[in-house]
N, C-alpha and C positions, 0 to 999 in steps of 0.2 A: 331676938336670936333664935334660930331653929335648934330644937333639941337634937342631940346626937345619941343614938342607941347602938349598943354593941351587938345585940342578939335579936333574932327575929324567930317567932314561932310560925311555921308554915304548914298549911294543909295541902297535901299532895293528892293528885287524882289517883284513886285506887281503893281497894276494899280494906282500908285501914282506918280504924276508929280512934285516931289519935293525931296529935300535932307533933312536928319534928322541929327541934331547935337548931338553928344555924348561926354561925358567927358572921357578922357583916364586915366586909373589907372597909378600910378607911374611907374610900370614895363613896360608899353607899350609906354611911351612918347618919348623914344628915338628910338623906333623900327617901329612904324607905318608909312608907306609911302603911297602916292597916288598910287592907282592901286592894293593895297593888299586887300585880302578878310579878313573880320573881323566879328566876331560873336557879335550880339547886341540883347538886349531885345527889343521886339516890342509888346506892349500891353501885353497879357498873353503868347505870344509866344517867341521863340528864333529864329532869322533869321540870315542867312549868307549874308551880303551885301558887297559892294565894297567901300573902302575908296576913295573918290574923292578929298578931300582937307584936309590938316592938318593945324591948325592955333592956335592962342592964344586969339581969340576974343570971349568973353563970350556971350552966347545967351541970349535973353531977358527973357526966362523962364529957370528954373533949368533943366539941362541936366542929363539924366540918364547915368549910367556908362557902357561903353563898356565891354564886357566879355572876349573875347579871340581873339588873332591874329592867323589867319590860315596860312598865308604865310610870311616867313622870308624876301623874296624879292617880289616886285610887280609882279602880274600876267599880268597886263596890263601896257604897257609903255605909255608915253605921247601921242604918235601917235595913239595908239589904243583907249585911252580915248577920244581923239579928234574925232576919227571916230565914236565912240559910241554916242557922243553928236550930231554929224551931223545927224546920223540915227534917233535919238530920235526927233530932231527938224524937219527934212525933212519929215519923215513918221508919225509924230504926235504920238509917242509912248513913254511911260514912260521909263526914262533912266535905271531904275532898271531891267525892262524886257529886254531891249537891252543888257545890260552888262551880264545878265545871259546867253544869247545866244552866246556871243562872245567866251567863252572858255568852252569846254565840260569836266569840271573837277569835276562834281558831283560824279563820280566813285571813287574819291580819299577820299571822306568823308563818314562817317557813323554817323547816329543818334542813340543815345541810351537813354533810360529813366533811370535816376538816382533818387533813392528814399532816402529821409532823414526824420528825425523825426521833427515834429513841437514841439513848447515849451511844449505843453500839452503832446505830445507823449513821450518827453524826461523825463518829470516828472514821467509819468506812468512807463516807462522802469526802472528808478532808483528805484521806489517803488517795482516793480516786483523783482528786484534783492535783495532788502532788505527782502521782504516777502518770497522769494524762492518759487515761485508759481509752480514749477515743470516744466514739459516738454510740456506745452500747446503750440501748434504751433504758435499762435498769439504772445504769450509772447516771444517765442524763436526768432521770427522775430524782435520784438522790441529790444531785446538784441543785435542782429546782427547789427541793424542800430544805436544803441547807440554808438558803437565804431567809425563808420564812415559811410557816405553815400555810397550806393552800387548800381551798375547797376542792372536792373531788371533781366537780364540773369544770373548774378552772384548769386542773391538771389534764383532763380529757381534751380540752380545747388546745392545750399546748403540746400534748404528746399523744400520738395515736396508740391505742391499746393500754392507756394508763390504768384503767380499772383492773384489768387482768394482772398487770405488773404489781399493783399495790397489794393485791391478795397474796401474791407470792412473797413479796418483801415483808408483809405482815407475819406470815408463817415463820419467816427466818428471824423475826424479832428486830427488824431494821426500821420499821415504821409503825405508827400507831394512830388510831383515828379517834376523834371526839365529835359528838353531836353538838352542833352549834344552832341555837335558836335565835333567829333575828327577825325583825319586823320586815314585812314585805314592802317594797317600794310601790306605792299606788300608781306611780307614773309608768310602771312597766306593764300595766294592763293593756289589753288589746285595743287597737286604735278605735274600733267600733264602740268601745265602752268609755271613751274619753271625750270631753268637750273642752275647747280652747276659746279664749276670748281676749280681746285687747285690754291691757291693764294701764297703759300710759306710754308716753314717748320715752325712748331709751337713749337719748342723746349722750354722747361721751362714753358709751359702752361699746367695746369692740365686738362686732358680730360677724359670723360667717355669712356667706352669700345666701344660703337657704334661710338663715334666721332673719336677714334683712328683708327678704321677699315675704316671709311669713308676717312680719310686723307690718309691712306695707299693706298686705292684703287685709289683715285684721283691722287696721285703722280705716281703710276704705269701706269695709263691710262690718259695721258694728254688730254686736250681739255675740251669742255663743254658737260655735260651729262644731259639728261632729268631726273628730279628727280623721276618721276613715274617709268621709266624704271630702274633707279638705285636702287630703293627699292626692286626690284626683285633679285638683286645681292648682296646687302649689307643690312643686317638686321638692321632695325631702322634708315635707311639713312634719311628718311624724317624729323624726329624730330631732328636728329643730324645736318643735313644741316641747318635747320632753326635756331637752337640754335647757331651754329658757325657763320652763316651769320650775326646774330645780333651783334656778337662780332667781326665781320670783320676778322675772321680767314679763311674763305673760301669765294669765290665769288658766290653769289646767285642772279640771275636776272630773271625777267619775260621774257617768250618767246615772241618775237615780232609777229605781224600779217604778214603773208606771202601772197604775191600776187601769182596768178596763172601764172607760167612762161611758160605755154603751149601757151600763146598768144604772146610770144616773136617773133620778126622778125629781120632778119639780117639787118645791116646798108647797105644802098645802095646809089649809087651816084645820086645826085639830077639832074633833068633836068634843062634846062635853066630858065624856069618860076619859079621853086622852088628856084633855086639859087638866082635869082633876088629878090624874096620876102625875102629870108633869109638875103641877103646883106643889104637890107633896115632896117630890124629889128636890125641887129647887129650894124649898124651905129648909130642908135638911142640909143642903150644901151651903146656904147662906149662914146657917148656924155653925158651920164648920165642925159638925159633930158626926161621929160614926153612926151609921144607920144602915140596916139591911132591909131592902124592900123586895117582896116577891110580886112581880108584875105578871099576873095571870091573865092572858088574853087569848081569845079564840083565834084560830088561824084567819088571817086577813083583817084583824082588828086594829092594825096600825101601830104595833109595838115599835117598829123601826123609826117612825116619826117621833115617838116619845124619846127614843134613844138620841136621835139627832138633836132634838130641842134641848135635851138635858146636857149633852156635850157642848152645845152652843152656849148654854148658860154657864157651864163650868169655865169655858174659855173667857167669857166676859168677866168672870170673877177673878181672873188671873191664875186659874188652876188648870191642870192637865187632866186628860181622860184616857181610859183604856177600855176597848171593846174586845171581848173574847167571843169567838164563834167556834162551833164544835168540829167542823171538818174543813180540810184544805179546799175542797171544791166550792165551799161557800165564800171563801175569803175574797176572790176577785169581784164577785157580785156585791158583797157588802162594802168592800173597800172602794169600789167604783162610786157607790152612792155617797159615801162619806168624803171621798176626795172631791167629788163635785161640790159638796157643801163647804168643805174646809180647805180645799186646795193643798198647798205644799206643807200644811201643818200636820198632814197625816203620814205616818210611817207604817209600813206593812211588814208583819213578822210571821213567817210560817216556814215549815221545813221543805217546801217545794223549791225555795230559793237555794242557790249555791252558798257556800260559806262566805264568799266575798260580799254578796248582796245582803245576807243577814247581818254581817258585821257593819256594813254601811248604814243600814236602817237603824240598827241599835245605836250607832254613834250619833245619828241625827237626833235621836231622842235624848241621849245623854248630854248633848251640847245645846239642848233646847231649840234646835232648828225645827224640830217637829214637836208638837205638844199633844197629839192624839195618836195612840197606838191601836192598830187593828190587827188581830192575829188569832192563832189557834192556842192550844193549851199552854205552851211555853211562853206565850206573850204575857202571862201573869207576872213575869219577872222584868218586864220592860222598864227601863229607867226613865219613866215619865216624871218630868220636873213638877213639883208642887201638885202631886196627884190628888185629885179631889173627887173623882168618880170612876168606878169600875162597873162595867156592864157585862154580865155573863148571859149571852143569848142561848136559848135552848138549854137551860141549865140542867135539865134532866139527862142530857146525852151522855152515854157511857164513854165517849172518846175523851172526855175531860180527865179520865183516870189514866195516869201514866203506867204502862205495863212493865217498864224496865226500872232498875234502880236509878234514882230514888222514886218509889212508887207513890207519888203524891197525887192528890186530886185537885185539879185546877180551880174548881169552884170553891173548895174549902180554903185553899191557899189565898185566893182572892179576898175572902172574908177576913182572914187573919191579917193580911197585908193592909187592908182598908182600916181595920181597927187600929193598927199601929200608926197610920197616917192621918187618922181623923177624917176619913173619906166616906163617901156614900157608895153602897153596893146595890145594884139592881139586878135581880135574878129573873130573867124573862122566860116564859114558857106557856104553851097552851095546855101542857100536861105536866105540871110540876112533880118532882120526885117526892117520895114519902118523907125524906129528911126535911125538905123545905116546907112541906105542909105542916109537919110536926113543930118546926121552929116558929111558924105563925101561931099555932095553937098555944105554944108556951110563951108567946109574947116576945121572942127573940127577933122576929122579923115582922114587918108591917105588910099587910096584904093590900095590893092595888089591883083592881079588876077592870078589864076591857071586855064586857060581855057581848058587844055587838060588832059586826063587821063594818068597816068604814063604807060610806056612801050608801048605807041602807041595803047593802047586798044581802040576799037571803042566805041562811045557813043551809048546807046540803042536807037532803033528807036521807035517813038511814032506815032501810027496811029491816024489820025484826023477823 
């Protein structure tokens, strides 16, 4: 039997260093879990916060009622919540601000303004019906809202000039608005971003003409088709595919973000120094123990091949891996190499993508469809399943330091996260930072060196 809890402590996004307790409606008491996003009233606003704790201890003051549960299952597991608390404490940042930055899922939600009648407006609307005041636009708007509350976009589609009328009626106290936060429908994406494929015969199901033509085409042409291209061949394919996708009669999915495979390199045999470094990393992963390595290698010494081989070993052990790179410009190049080696197991995370793309890549990792994350600083929070290896390339780079709240350092957070997960951290650089050198001297990190360039290439000469 699932436990029922009456109250939830919520961390809301904002500069507030505390949790807020809300009462849960009956419909949510069996469903809310720590780590889920939840919509709550906050002052005159509606915010999406994170449930940190559920319990039955009544607060000292009367608690407001939570409004809506966003996630059926937690977005943040216990390990990630603990990491968020550590960041908040260590970097003196509000927990709500920290948790907001841990998951790039804003692209999954949309805010809409929903209008309803006040008591005074409802009385006036009823009176207008009795008096039959004709087709006055304001009266027509009140009649529409008397039936049920409607989104502003819906009212604008039904009545020209609705937005302006609503402002006037609001000033008179006849209507009031609420911010509604709802999940975006993924099937409303642009046709160019969707792919459709045949799922199976749909005998006995009543279909429209366009839907029948779409099914016939997909059955004759197996595989996945870009919906925008398909619309050129099958009339009405866009609307038909979306309608059938919602009924699960055809398979409709968003197109993934592709890396540039022009950067792919063939796998090569490692030299003695590379092999020795890889062997040490693999031993630590096999022991399933936390270990930090500083991989110091001159430019051109083949650090990337060591990274690739280490990730390959992690995957063979049934564990996931995370590679962090310092700049957005490096990500396509690095991701291309890694995607060529590991295919669809790679998810790419960085701020050059739009909200929808970032959320999609994050979900691929959280559902274990991808097991290797490649990204910039914020990728340190990627929900990699069974995380066994974190690689921080160019670990000395200043771009790993976040300049806005929370002002965390990606390299340091990577080490803290790895310690909690029993994972291995590899810090790679030709010019390691002073902190990493000092940690080697203190015995907190192990030094691995690649002193020669691969292929026996000579080092550049520097004139003094």
